[in-house]
C-alpha positions as CSV (number, residue, x, y, z in Angstrom):
1,M,121.6,4.4,76.5
2,N,123.9,4.6,79.9
3,R,122.0,3.0,81.9
4,A,120.8,0.2,79.1
5,A,124.8,-0.2,79.6
6,W,125.7,-0.3,82.9
7,A,122.5,-2.6,83.6
8,E,124.1,-4.7,81.1
9,V,127.4,-4.6,83.0
10,I,126.0,-5.1,86.3
11,G,123.7,-7.8,85.3
12,S,126.9,-9.9,83.2
13,F,129.0,-9.2,86.2
14,F,126.7,-11.3,88.8
15,L,125.7,-13.7,86.0
16,F,129.1,-14.8,84.9
17,C,130.7,-14.6,88.7
18,T,127.5,-16.7,89.6
19,V,128.6,-19.0,87.1
20,I,132.5,-19.6,87.7
21,G,131.9,-18.9,91.7
22,S,129.1,-21.7,92.0
23,G,131.3,-23.8,89.6
24,I,134.2,-23.7,92.6
25,M,132.0,-24.2,95.4
26,A,130.1,-26.6,93.9
27,E,133.5,-28.8,92.5
28,T,134.7,-28.0,96.5
29,L,132.1,-29.8,98.1
30,A,131.0,-32.3,96.1
31,G,133.9,-34.9,96.3
32,G,134.6,-35.4,93.2
33,N,131.0,-36.3,92.3
34,T,130.7,-34.4,89.1
35,A,126.8,-34.6,88.7
36,V,126.4,-33.5,92.0
37,A,128.8,-30.3,91.1
38,L,126.4,-29.7,88.2
39,L,123.6,-30.0,90.1
40,G,125.0,-27.1,92.3
41,N,126.0,-25.0,89.2
42,T,122.7,-25.0,87.8
43,A,120.8,-24.2,90.8
44,A,122.9,-21.1,91.5
45,T,122.6,-19.9,87.7
46,G,119.3,-20.5,87.3
47,A,118.3,-18.3,90.4
48,M,120.4,-15.7,89.7
49,L,119.2,-15.5,86.2
50,F,115.5,-15.0,87.3
51,V,116.6,-12.4,90.0
52,L,118.7,-10.4,87.2
53,I,116.1,-10.4,84.6
54,T,113.2,-9.4,87.2
55,S,115.3,-6.4,88.2
56,L,117.1,-5.2,85.3
57,G,114.7,-6.4,82.2
58,P,113.1,-3.2,82.4
59,I,116.1,-1.2,82.0
60,S,118.0,-2.7,79.5
61,G,115.9,-5.9,78.4
62,A,118.8,-8.1,80.4
63,H,120.1,-9.9,77.4
64,F,123.5,-10.8,79.2
65,N,124.2,-11.9,75.5
66,P,125.1,-11.4,72.3
67,A,123.9,-13.9,70.5
68,V,120.3,-12.3,72.0
69,T,121.2,-9.0,71.6
70,L,122.1,-9.7,67.7
71,V,118.7,-11.6,67.6
72,F,116.7,-8.0,69.0
73,R,119.0,-6.1,66.9
74,L,117.9,-8.0,63.4
75,R,114.4,-7.6,64.9
76,G,114.5,-3.7,64.4
77,D,113.4,-3.7,68.2
78,I,117.4,-1.7,69.0
79,A,119.6,0.3,66.7
80,A,123.1,-0.6,65.7
81,R,124.4,1.3,68.3
82,E,122.9,0.3,71.7
83,A,123.3,-3.4,70.6
84,L,127.5,-2.0,70.4
85,W,127.0,-0.5,74.0
86,L,125.4,-3.6,75.0
87,V,127.6,-6.3,74.1
88,A,130.5,-4.3,75.0
89,G,128.8,-4.1,78.7
90,Q,128.5,-7.8,78.6
91,L,131.8,-8.5,77.7
92,C,133.5,-5.9,80.2
93,G,131.0,-6.7,82.9
94,G,131.1,-10.4,82.6
95,L,135.1,-10.8,82.4
96,A,135.2,-8.7,85.8
97,G,132.6,-11.2,87.0
98,V,135.1,-14.0,86.1
99,W,138.2,-12.2,88.1
100,A,135.8,-11.2,90.6
101,A,135.1,-15.1,91.5
102,H,139.1,-16.2,91.0
103,V,139.5,-13.4,93.8
104,M,136.9,-14.5,96.0
105,F,138.1,-18.4,96.1
106,A,141.6,-17.4,96.4
107,Q,142.5,-18.6,92.8
108,P,145.2,-16.6,90.4
109,I,142.8,-13.9,88.8
110,L,144.3,-14.6,85.0
111,Q,144.0,-18.2,83.8
112,L,143.4,-20.0,80.9
113,S,141.4,-23.4,81.3
114,D,142.4,-26.2,79.4
115,K,139.3,-28.2,79.4
116,V,138.6,-29.1,75.8
117,R,135.2,-29.4,75.1
118,S,134.9,-30.4,71.0
119,G,133.3,-32.5,68.6
120,T,129.9,-32.9,66.8
121,G,127.9,-33.9,70.0
122,Q,129.0,-30.9,71.9
123,W,128.5,-28.2,68.6
124,A,125.0,-29.4,68.3
125,G,124.4,-29.2,71.8
126,E,124.8,-25.4,71.9
127,F,123.2,-24.7,68.7
128,I,120.1,-26.7,70.6
129,A,120.6,-24.8,73.8
130,T,120.9,-21.4,72.1
131,F,117.9,-21.9,69.5
132,G,115.8,-22.8,72.3
133,L,116.8,-19.9,74.8
134,V,116.1,-17.5,71.9
135,F,113.0,-19.3,70.9
136,V,111.6,-19.3,74.7
137,I,112.8,-15.6,75.6
138,L,110.9,-14.6,71.5
139,G,107.4,-16.7,72.6
140,T,107.5,-15.4,76.1
141,I,107.5,-12.0,75.2
142,R,104.9,-12.4,72.6
143,H,102.4,-14.3,74.8
144,R,102.9,-13.5,78.6
145,P,105.8,-11.0,78.9
146,Q,105.8,-10.9,82.7
147,A,106.8,-14.4,82.7
148,V,110.0,-14.2,80.8
149,P,112.4,-14.0,83.9
150,A,111.1,-17.2,85.1
151,S,111.1,-18.9,81.5
152,V,114.2,-18.2,81.0
153,A,115.7,-19.1,84.2
154,L,113.5,-22.7,83.7
155,Y,114.9,-23.5,80.5
156,I,118.5,-22.6,81.4
157,V,118.1,-25.1,84.4
158,A,116.8,-27.7,82.2
159,A,119.4,-27.4,79.2
160,Y,122.3,-27.7,81.7
161,W,121.0,-31.1,82.0
162,F,119.5,-31.8,79.0
163,T,122.3,-30.7,76.2
164,S,125.4,-32.5,75.6
165,S,127.5,-29.4,76.4
166,T,125.8,-28.6,79.8
167,S,124.2,-24.9,77.7
168,F,126.5,-22.4,77.5
169,A,124.2,-20.6,74.6
170,N,126.2,-17.2,75.1
171,P,129.3,-16.0,73.2
172,A,130.1,-13.8,76.0
173,I,130.1,-16.2,78.4
174,T,131.6,-18.8,76.3
175,L,135.0,-16.1,75.9
176,A,134.9,-15.4,79.7
177,R,134.5,-19.5,80.7
178,A,138.2,-19.5,78.5
179,L,139.8,-17.2,80.9
180,S,138.9,-19.7,84.0
181,D,140.8,-22.9,84.5
182,T,137.8,-24.1,86.7
183,F,135.1,-26.0,86.7
184,A,133.3,-24.0,84.2
185,G,135.9,-23.8,81.8
186,I,136.4,-24.2,78.3
187,A,139.9,-24.5,76.3
188,P,140.5,-21.3,74.0
189,A,141.0,-23.5,71.3
190,S,137.3,-24.8,72.0
191,V,135.4,-21.4,71.7
192,P,135.2,-20.7,68.1
193,A,133.4,-23.5,67.4
194,F,130.8,-22.9,70.4
195,I,130.4,-19.3,69.3
196,A,129.6,-20.5,66.0
197,A,127.2,-22.8,66.7
198,Q,125.5,-20.2,69.4
199,F,124.9,-17.8,66.6
200,A,123.6,-20.2,64.1
201,G,120.9,-21.3,66.9
202,A,120.2,-18.3,67.8
203,L,119.7,-17.3,63.8
204,A,117.4,-20.4,63.7
205,A,115.3,-19.9,66.2
206,L,114.7,-15.6,64.9
207,A,113.4,-17.4,61.7
208,A,111.1,-19.8,63.5
209,G,110.3,-17.0,66.0
210,A,109.2,-14.7,62.8
211,M,106.6,-17.9,61.8
212,L,105.5,-18.8,64.7
213,F,105.1,-15.9,66.9
214,P,104.3,-13.0,64.2
215,R,104.1,-9.6,65.4
216,E,100.4,-8.2,66.1
217,E,99.1,-6.0,62.5
218,P,98.9,-2.3,63.9
219,A,94.8,-1.3,64.4
220,Q,93.4,0.3,61.3
């Protein structure tokens, strides 16, 4: 359990640091072109996801996301105590990653975002983004588990662009991004609705996955 929790700490640190740090770097270099900045942010996040899931997946499952951890708890794949340790690791490591990005780019460590992300379209975007993420994970685990790192990374790269919310799809990173007044930030007042949409999307994907990706019956 200690190894799994620490894997979530380290993985969330690098993932969240990548989201915030690449956002700052991309916005700085893009010269006001938001599309170019988002492209840079997308590429860095997708690449880091592939690396982290490949290296840490065998230890903790490489969730880095409380919504994913909840789904695996409800499936009975992990115990409640393990799930709590994993979520604690995600939150602690992720917050440290945000602060590390601020330090690297000579920004105040403690910040609050003022970037409002609200409205039905944004909430629908988060529901769909999280549904798709969990659905892809469950389907790939069922049919081709060795392809999970590539599947998740490519899905997030695509979801950054096809969802209205740019695919946070992660309650922990939503909380962390509220503490960064940068390109990837979200105003604290916008956080509760995003998180509610994310958990709703994850639970819907769990139901869809149970129907389409049933577990194999044990051999008689």
